[in-house]
C-alpha positions, 0 to 999 in steps of 0.5 A: 754043525753050522756056526750060529750067524749061518742060521737065517731064522736067527734074524727074523726078530730084526725084521720087526725092530723100530729104528732105535732097536735097530741102532742098538743092534748095530751098536752092540756089535761094535768092538770098541763099545764091547771094551767100554763096556768091560772096562767102565760097566761097574763105574760108568759115568754119563760122559762115557755112555754119551760117546756112544749116544746113550744115557747109560752102558748096556750089556751088549750080550743083551739083544734088542729083544732083551734090552730097552736102551735110552738114547741121549742124542734124542731131544727131550720129550715135548709131550707130558702126561698129566692128570686130567683134573676136570674129568677126574672130578666130575667123571666124564670121559670114556673107560679108555681114558684111564692110564695104565702103562698096561694098556700100552702095546709094546715094550715100555722103559721108565727113566728119570731126567732129573725133572719127570719120568720119561716113557719110551715105547717101543713097537714096530714100526714106531715108538713114542717118548713122553714126559709123565707127571708126577701126580699122574697114577694108574687109572687116573684119567689122562690129558696130553700137555704140550709146552707153549714153544714146542716143536708142535709137528714133533709133538703132534707125532708123538702124541698121534703114536702114543694115541695108537699104542695106547688102543693098540691092546683092544685092536687086533689090526694095530697089534699086527706088526706091518709086512717087513720091506726091503729096508728091514730085510737089508738090515736083518742081512746086515747084522747077519754079515758083521756075525759072519765077519767076526767070525772070519767067514769070506765073502763067498761064505756070507753069500751062501748064508744069505742068499743060499748053496744053489744061487751062489753055486750058479752066479758066483763071479769075481766081479759079478753082481752077487759078490758086489752085493755082498761088498755092498752090504759089507761096507754098509753093515761097518758103517752103521756099526762104527757111528751111522747107527745113529742115523737110524734114532735120528730118522725115527720121526715118532719122537722129537729130534733137535738140530743137533742131533741131525748134526751128529748123525752118523759121526763115530763116538771119540776114542 
């Protein structure tokens, strides 16, 4: 029976991941991260998780369809969802202005940051991250609050992303995932390469699983373009697993990013 990594269908879900979930797919394949999980999962401090850019350690056996990692390398959300006292009092506003987590498309995560709750929503091809004020309850009319001095561009992107996800439950066109492009195909193949390497596959075996027997039989040469393509996939996949997964989070422009995050992108965690 063929090894699980040789089945392309097992990686189709990776074509529809937003950047932050894609980053988790690389991190969970890192053997050093797996060792940290085994050693510290029951007594992990924020310092250990922060080495990997996470708020808390997550079981690496969970793929992006099951796990909702909270990335610590993101800047705090610049937008708060607050109860709209004016419209709540006079009854004005459209029915869709009522806050409900269940009316948001995508996968939701709530976590405390010491002051407010932060809401993370993941839905390909974008995500949104916002604060939730403590007085906002399900069914309340809500408004966006942007603090003075906040990065206006990042805040407006977060508002636009949340607004699109808020209405997506009632609009079939917004629920449909965009057709995967070359970037999505590259990452799905890179993940397959990492699993093949972990299983001890050769470069030719990797090429056969990705491009098919017929293509490899007719085009495999020691220094040919097909082998060069496999070598490139291996090199980039290993780099992303080792630490460059951080750059995927930093370049997800639907959430605010600090200059320090940009400087850290692509760096490997300390031993």
